[in-house]
C-alpha positions as CSV (number, residue, x, y, z in Angstrom):
1,X,134.0,-33.3,122.3
2,X,137.3,-34.9,123.2
3,X,140.8,-35.3,121.7
4,X,139.7,-38.4,119.8
5,X,136.4,-37.0,118.4
6,X,136.5,-36.2,114.7
7,X,134.7,-33.2,113.3
8,X,134.2,-31.6,109.9
9,X,135.2,-28.1,111.3
10,X,137.9,-26.4,109.3
11,X,140.2,-23.9,110.9
12,X,143.2,-21.8,110.0
13,X,146.1,-21.5,112.4
14,X,148.7,-18.8,112.3
15,X,151.7,-18.6,114.6
16,X,154.1,-15.7,115.0
17,X,155.6,-13.1,117.3
18,X,153.7,-10.0,118.4
19,X,155.1,-6.5,118.7
20,X,155.0,-6.9,122.5
21,X,157.4,-9.9,122.6
22,X,154.7,-12.6,122.9
23,X,154.1,-15.6,120.7
24,X,150.6,-15.6,119.3
25,X,148.6,-18.6,118.1
26,X,145.8,-17.1,116.0
27,X,142.9,-19.5,115.2
28,X,140.1,-18.7,112.8
29,X,137.2,-21.1,112.4
30,X,133.6,-20.6,111.4
31,X,133.8,-16.8,111.6
32,X,135.3,-16.9,115.0
33,X,138.8,-15.5,115.7
34,X,140.8,-16.7,118.7
35,X,144.1,-15.0,119.5
36,X,146.1,-16.7,122.2
37,X,149.3,-15.0,123.5
38,X,152.0,-16.8,125.3
39,X,155.3,-15.8,126.9
40,X,158.2,-17.3,124.9
41,X,158.9,-19.9,127.6
42,X,155.3,-21.0,127.5
43,X,155.4,-21.3,123.7
44,X,158.5,-23.5,124.0
45,X,156.7,-25.7,126.4
46,X,153.8,-26.0,124.0
47,X,156.2,-26.8,121.2
48,X,157.7,-29.6,123.3
49,X,154.2,-31.0,123.9
50,X,153.4,-30.9,120.2
51,X,156.7,-32.7,119.4
52,X,155.9,-35.4,122.0
53,X,152.4,-35.8,120.7
54,X,153.7,-36.1,117.1
55,X,156.2,-38.8,118.3
56,X,153.4,-40.7,120.1
57,X,151.1,-40.5,117.1
58,X,153.9,-41.7,114.8
59,X,154.5,-44.7,117.1
60,X,150.8,-45.6,117.0
61,X,150.7,-45.5,113.2
62,X,153.8,-47.8,113.0
63,X,152.0,-50.5,115.0
64,X,149.1,-50.8,112.5
């Protein structure tokens, strides 16, 4: 499966700070729970990547 492969899998995503000063992405799908903890600086890098991907996706939809 790759980034362009569509699936029918539904997932829930929660994002928030932990008591230990980390940023947690918590993903739940199909009975599986995946907590992913990041240092605040890493979380900011991820946020920048998400913004860049959103901008790129937006430019692709404007071309159509």
